[in-house]
VOFIVEX-740800 format. One line per field, with one value per atom (N, C-alpha, C): residue number from 1; chain; atom name; x, y, z. Coordinates in Angstrom, 2 decimals, always signed. Atoms other than C-alpha are relative to their C-alpha. Layout:
VOFIVEX-740800
seq = (NUM / ...)
mol = (A / ...)
atom = (CA / ...)
x = (X / ...)
y = (Y / ...)
z = (Z / ...)
end
This chain:
VOFIVEX-740800
seq = (1 / 1 / 1 / 2 / 2 / 2 / 3 / 3 / 3 / 4 / 4 / 4 / 5 / 5 / 5 / 6 / 6 / 6 / 7 / 7 / 7 / 8 / 8 / 8 / 9 / 9 / 9 / 10 / 10 / 10 / 11 / 11 / 11 / 12 / 12 / 12 / 13 / 13 / 13 / 14 / 14 / 14 / 15 / 15 / 15 / 16 / 16 / 16 / 17 / 17 / 17 / 18 / 18 / 18 / 19 / 19 / 19 / 20 / 20 / 20 / 21 / 21 / 21 / 22 / 22 / 22 / 23 / 23 / 23 / 24 / 24 / 24 / 25 / 25 / 25 / 26 / 26 / 26 / 27 / 27 / 27 / 28 / 28 / 28 / 29 / 29 / 29 / 30 / 30 / 30 / 31 / 31 / 31 / 32 / 32 / 32 / 33 / 33 / 33 / 34 / 34 / 34 / 35 / 35 / 35 / 36 / 36 / 36 / 37 / 37 / 37 / 38 / 38 / 38 / 39 / 39 / 39 / 40 / 40 / 40 / 41 / 41 / 41 / 42 / 42 / 42 / 43 / 43 / 43 / 44 / 44 / 44 / 45 / 45 / 45 / 46 / 46 / 46 / 47 / 47 / 47 / 48 / 48 / 48 / 49 / 49 / 49 / 50 / 50 / 50 / 51 / 51 / 51 / 52 / 52 / 52 / 53 / 53 / 53 / 54 / 54 / 54 / 55 / 55 / 55 / 56 / 56 / 56 / 57 / 57 / 57 / 58 / 58 / 58 / 59 / 59 / 59 / 60 / 60 / 60 / 61 / 61 / 61 / 62 / 62 / 62 / 63 / 63 / 63 / 64 / 64 / 64 / 65 / 65 / 65 / 66 / 66 / 66 / 67 / 67 / 67 / 68 / 68 / 68 / 69 / 69 / 69 / 70 / 70 / 70 / 71 / 71 / 71 / 72 / 72 / 72 / 73 / 73 / 73 / 74 / 74 / 74 / 75 / 75 / 75 / 76 / 76 / 76 / 77 / 77 / 77 / 78 / 78 / 78 / 79 / 79 / 79 / 80 / 80 / 80 / 81 / 81 / 81 / 82 / 82 / 82 / 83 / 83 / 83 / 84 / 84 / 84 / 85 / 85 / 85 / 86 / 86 / 86 / 87 / 87 / 87 / 88 / 88 / 88 / 89 / 89 / 89 / 90 / 90 / 90)
mol = (A / A / A / A / A / A / A / A / A / A / A / A / A / A / A / A / A / A / A / A / A / A / A / A / A / A / A / A / A / A / A / A / A / A / A / A / A / A / A / A / A / A / A / A / A / A / A / A / A / A / A / A / A / A / A / A / A / A / A / A / A / A / A / A / A / A / A / A / A / A / A / A / A / A / A / A / A / A / A / A / A / A / A / A / A / A / A / A / A / A / A / A / A / A / A / A / A / A / A / A / A / A / A / A / A / A / A / A / A / A / A / A / A / A / A / A / A / A / A / A / A / A / A / A / A / A / A / A / A / A / A / A / A / A / A / A / A / A / A / A / A / A / A / A / A / A / A / A / A / A / A / A / A / A / A / A / A / A / A / A / A / A / A / A / A / A / A / A / A / A / A / A / A / A / A / A / A / A / A / A / A / A / A / A / A / A / A / A / A / A / A / A / A / A / A / A / A / A / A / A / A / A / A / A / A / A / A / A / A / A / A / A / A / A / A / A / A / A / A / A / A / A / A / A / A / A / A / A / A / A / A / A / A / A / A / A / A / A / A / A / A / A / A / A / A / A / A / A / A / A / A / A / A / A / A / A / A / A / A / A / A / A / A / A / A / A / A / A / A / A)
atom = (N / CA / C / N / CA / C / N / CA / C / N / CA / C / N / CA / C / N / CA / C / N / CA / C / N / CA / C / N / CA / C / N / CA / C / N / CA / C / N / CA / C / N / CA / C / N / CA / C / N / CA / C / N / CA / C / N / CA / C / N / CA / C / N / CA / C / N / CA / C / N / CA / C / N / CA / C / N / CA / C / N / CA / C / N / CA / C / N / CA / C / N / CA / C / N / CA / C / N / CA / C / N / CA / C / N / CA / C / N / CA / C / N / CA / C / N / CA / C / N / CA / C / N / CA / C / N / CA / C / N / CA / C / N / CA / C / N / CA / C / N / CA / C / N / CA / C / N / CA / C / N / CA / C / N / CA / C / N / CA / C / N / CA / C / N / CA / C / N / CA / C / N / CA / C / N / CA / C / N / CA / C / N / CA / C / N / CA / C / N / CA / C / N / CA / C / N / CA / C / N / CA / C / N / CA / C / N / CA / C / N / CA / C / N / CA / C / N / CA / C / N / CA / C / N / CA / C / N / CA / C / N / CA / C / N / CA / C / N / CA / C / N / CA / C / N / CA / C / N / CA / C / N / CA / C / N / CA / C / N / CA / C / N / CA / C / N / CA / C / N / CA / C / N / CA / C / N / CA / C / N / CA / C / N / CA / C / N / CA / C / N / CA / C / N / CA / C / N / CA / C / N / CA / C / N / CA / C / N / CA / C / N / CA / C)
x = (+0.60 / -0.01 / +0.99 / -0.34 / +1.06 / -0.74 / +0.90 / +0.12 / +0.84 / -0.62 / +0.92 / -0.96 / +0.81 / -0.36 / +0.42 / -0.26 / -0.65 / -1.07 / +1.19 / -2.99 / -0.46 / +0.84 / -5.71 / -0.71 / +0.90 / -7.79 / -1.52 / +1.11 / -11.23 / -1.18 / +1.23 / -14.80 / +0.51 / -0.44 / -13.26 / +1.18 / -1.25 / -10.06 / +0.85 / -1.21 / -6.81 / -0.24 / +0.32 / -7.35 / +0.96 / -1.32 / -5.01 / -0.79 / +0.62 / -5.51 / +1.02 / -0.69 / -4.50 / -0.24 / +0.20 / -3.83 / +0.53 / +0.08 / -4.18 / +0.21 / -0.24 / -2.83 / +0.67 / -0.62 / -1.15 / -0.41 / +0.61 / -3.34 / -0.13 / +0.07 / -2.75 / -0.14 / +0.16 / -3.86 / +0.39 / +0.01 / -2.72 / -1.10 / +1.10 / -5.00 / -0.97 / +0.71 / -6.16 / -0.85 / +0.49 / -6.99 / -1.07 / +0.95 / -9.09 / -1.43 / +1.32 / -12.76 / -0.42 / +0.32 / -12.64 / -0.13 / +0.20 / -13.32 / +1.25 / -1.13 / -9.82 / +0.12 / -0.24 / -10.04 / -1.10 / +1.06 / -13.35 / +0.63 / -0.32 / -11.74 / +1.15 / -1.29 / -8.32 / -0.58 / +0.61 / -10.54 / -0.65 / +0.73 / -12.43 / +1.22 / -1.11 / -9.13 / +0.85 / -0.39 / -7.64 / -0.78 / +0.89 / -10.58 / +0.14 / -0.08 / -10.31 / +1.38 / -1.00 / -6.69 / +0.18 / -0.07 / -6.89 / -0.80 / +0.71 / -9.51 / +0.81 / -0.71 / -7.29 / +1.31 / -0.92 / -4.62 / -0.51 / +0.61 / -6.84 / +0.27 / +0.13 / -6.87 / -1.34 / +1.66 / -9.88 / -0.37 / +0.41 / -10.11 / +0.74 / -0.76 / -9.24 / -0.09 / -0.11 / -8.23 / +0.43 / -0.48 / -8.22 / +0.49 / -0.55 / -6.08 / +0.10 / -0.42 / -5.80 / -0.63 / +0.62 / -8.34 / -0.36 / +0.11 / -7.91 / -0.76 / +0.79 / -9.58 / -1.40 / +1.51 / -13.26 / -0.75 / +0.76 / -14.54 / +0.21 / -0.12 / -13.09 / -0.47 / +0.37 / -14.13 / -1.57 / +1.47 / -17.78 / -0.03 / -0.11 / -17.06 / +0.00 / -0.04 / -16.14 / -1.31 / +1.50 / -19.43 / -1.02 / +1.36 / -21.69 / +0.27 / -0.26 / -19.84 / -0.81 / +0.46 / -21.71 / +1.07 / -1.01 / -19.86 / +1.34 / -0.97 / -17.36 / -0.38 / +0.34 / -17.33 / +1.07 / -0.78 / -15.85 / +0.40 / -0.20 / -13.71 / -0.18 / +0.42 / -15.09 / +1.46 / -1.08 / -12.69 / +1.22 / -1.32 / -9.86 / -0.08 / -0.29 / -8.58 / +1.33 / +0.89 / -7.99 / -0.82 / +0.79 / -10.60 / +0.66 / -0.58 / -9.94 / -1.42 / +1.06 / -12.24 / +0.37 / -0.31 / -12.42 / -1.37 / +0.98 / -14.48 / +0.57 / -0.24 / -14.59 / +0.00 / +0.12 / -13.63 / -1.00 / +1.05 / -16.35 / +0.39)
y = (-1.21 / +0.10 / +0.94 / -1.18 / +3.39 / +0.99 / -1.29 / +6.47 / +1.23 / -1.15 / +9.97 / +1.21 / -1.31 / +13.60 / +0.77 / -0.89 / +15.78 / +1.28 / -0.78 / +18.26 / -0.29 / +0.04 / +18.21 / +1.13 / -0.79 / +20.37 / -0.37 / +0.61 / +19.57 / +1.01 / -0.84 / +21.36 / +1.63 / -1.67 / +24.93 / +0.36 / -0.50 / +24.75 / -1.34 / +0.69 / +23.17 / -0.68 / +0.88 / +20.41 / -0.72 / +0.80 / +18.97 / -1.70 / +1.22 / +15.12 / -1.24 / +1.05 / +11.79 / -1.16 / +0.70 / +9.71 / -1.64 / +1.19 / +6.08 / -0.84 / +0.58 / +3.75 / -1.49 / +1.22 / +0.33 / -0.99 / +0.84 / -1.62 / -1.26 / +1.46 / -5.54 / -0.93 / +1.06 / -8.44 / -1.15 / +1.28 / -11.96 / -0.66 / +0.48 / -14.35 / -0.64 / +0.40 / -15.87 / +0.94 / -0.91 / -12.73 / +1.07 / -1.07 / -11.00 / -0.39 / +0.22 / -10.46 / -0.13 / +0.21 / -10.58 / +1.11 / -1.22 / -7.02 / +0.90 / -1.04 / -5.51 / +1.23 / -1.18 / -2.88 / +0.87 / -0.78 / -1.58 / +0.61 / -0.16 / -1.76 / +1.42 / -1.10 / +0.35 / +0.98 / -1.26 / +2.85 / +0.82 / -0.80 / +3.53 / +0.51 / -0.14 / +3.47 / +1.39 / -1.30 / +5.81 / +1.28 / -1.13 / +8.08 / +0.72 / -0.48 / +8.39 / +0.68 / -0.60 / +8.96 / +1.43 / -1.10 / +11.70 / +0.99 / -1.20 / +13.63 / +0.28 / -0.40 / +13.59 / +1.14 / -0.87 / +15.52 / +0.91 / -1.09 / +17.79 / +0.09 / +0.13 / +16.20 / +0.18 / -0.46 / +17.41 / -1.10 / +1.11 / +14.35 / -1.10 / +1.07 / +11.08 / -0.44 / +0.32 / +9.93 / -1.64 / +1.50 / +6.25 / -0.24 / -0.15 / +6.42 / -1.37 / +0.91 / +4.09 / -1.35 / +1.27 / +1.47 / -0.79 / +0.97 / -1.31 / -1.38 / +1.23 / -4.28 / +0.09 / -0.40 / -4.39 / -0.27 / +0.14 / -5.72 / +0.98 / -1.08 / -2.87 / +1.06 / -1.14 / -0.34 / -0.02 / +0.59 / -1.93 / +0.43 / -0.19 / -1.91 / +1.47 / -1.48 / +1.91 / +0.72 / -0.64 / +2.71 / -0.05 / +0.18 / +1.16 / +0.76 / -0.55 / +3.20 / +1.46 / -1.60 / +6.21 / +0.88 / -1.62 / +9.65 / -0.24 / -0.01 / +8.35 / +0.53 / -0.74 / +10.44 / -0.80 / +0.22 / +8.97 / +1.13 / -1.31 / +11.58 / -0.36 / +0.21 / +11.74 / +0.12 / +0.06 / +11.03 / -0.43 / +0.43 / +9.48 / -1.72 / +1.62 / +5.79 / -0.31 / +0.87 / +3.80 / +0.91 / -0.72 / +4.89 / +0.70 / -0.97 / +7.60 / +0.31 / -0.36 / +8.24 / +1.00 / -0.85 / +10.78 / +0.02 / -0.19 / +11.73 / +0.90 / -1.08 / +14.14 / -1.15 / +0.86 / +12.07 / +0.40 / -0.23 / +11.54 / +0.73)
z = (+0.09 / +0.01 / +0.02 / +0.41 / -0.91 / +0.77 / -0.54 / +1.15 / -0.01 / +0.22 / +0.64 / +0.43 / -0.26 / +2.01 / -1.24 / +1.09 / -0.81 / -0.38 / +0.20 / -2.52 / -1.61 / +1.24 / -5.24 / -0.15 / +0.23 / -6.98 / +0.11 / -0.56 / -5.52 / +0.24 / -0.50 / -5.16 / -0.04 / +0.10 / -6.45 / +0.85 / -1.05 / -4.34 / +0.19 / -0.32 / -3.67 / +1.35 / -1.32 / -0.71 / +0.39 / -0.53 / +1.72 / -0.09 / +0.18 / +0.85 / +0.52 / -0.27 / +1.99 / -1.66 / +1.40 / -1.50 / +0.48 / -0.12 / -1.15 / -1.55 / +1.17 / -3.94 / +0.23 / -0.28 / -4.66 / +1.01 / -1.10 / -2.45 / -0.49 / +0.69 / -2.95 / +1.31 / -0.97 / -0.71 / -0.59 / +0.34 / -0.69 / -0.53 / +0.21 / -2.38 / +0.71 / -0.74 / +0.41 / +1.17 / -1.03 / +2.44 / -1.00 / +1.13 / -0.67 / +0.38 / -0.34 / +0.05 / +1.45 / -1.48 / +3.81 / +0.63 / -0.64 / +4.55 / +0.28 / -0.32 / +4.75 / -0.76 / +0.67 / +2.08 / +0.61 / -0.90 / +3.85 / +1.24 / -1.23 / +7.12 / +0.17 / +0.11 / +5.89 / -0.48 / +0.23 / +4.40 / +1.20 / -1.14 / +7.76 / +0.77 / -0.76 / +9.57 / -0.58 / +0.55 / +7.10 / +0.20 / -0.25 / +7.38 / +1.30 / -1.61 / +11.31 / -0.03 / -0.10 / +11.16 / -0.80 / +0.98 / +8.26 / +0.67 / -0.77 / +10.35 / +1.23 / -1.03 / +13.27 / -0.31 / +0.40 / +11.26 / -0.99 / +0.93 / +9.43 / -1.55 / +1.61 / +6.09 / -0.47 / -0.03 / +4.44 / -1.14 / +1.16 / +1.38 / +0.27 / +0.49 / +0.85 / -1.45 / +1.44 / -2.45 / -0.35 / +0.30 / -3.71 / -1.59 / +1.55 / -7.18 / -0.68 / +1.14 / -9.92 / +0.39 / -0.21 / -9.09 / -1.44 / +1.27 / -11.87 / +0.06 / -0.25 / -10.44 / +0.05 / +0.18 / -11.69 / +1.16 / -1.27 / -8.32 / +0.89 / -0.93 / -6.46 / -0.66 / +0.53 / -9.03 / +0.28 / +0.01 / -8.62 / +1.81 / -1.20 / -4.79 / +0.44 / -0.26 / -4.73 / -0.39 / +0.30 / -6.71 / +0.83 / -0.67 / -4.24 / +1.35 / -1.44 / -1.36 / +0.07 / +0.01 / -0.10 / +0.37 / -0.44 / +0.20 / -1.13 / +1.01 / -2.62 / -1.30 / +1.28 / -5.68 / -1.03 / +1.01 / -9.04 / -0.71 / +0.87 / -10.72 / -1.42 / +1.54 / -14.38 / -0.68 / +1.06 / -17.45 / +0.57 / -0.32 / -15.49 / -0.20 / +0.43 / -16.49 / +0.60 / -0.68 / -14.29 / +1.13 / -0.77 / -11.86 / +1.26 / -1.22 / -8.95 / +0.71 / -0.68 / -6.25 / +1.21 / -1.23 / -3.36 / +0.86 / -1.07 / -0.28 / +1.05 / -1.54 / +2.77 / +1.14 / -1.20 / +5.81 / +0.97 / -1.11 / +8.30 / +1.06)
end
């Protein structure tokens, strides 16, 4: 997994963000809820240090693309391939 604190132009301004990318799980661990758990932990930690947005970059696995599209609060950034999602931490 790759994490980086950075900046993106979102909602008419440059925002302080946590970028999440290169997430990979071993075969036997996939589909067991690790990815949603990691997103919840990342959101909680980002809020503690005043990060405004979470970004999940370069989603290339179709099952994760579908998962992200079903999640409340996540927005798919249009016109980007591979898929790119962002949200404000709760």
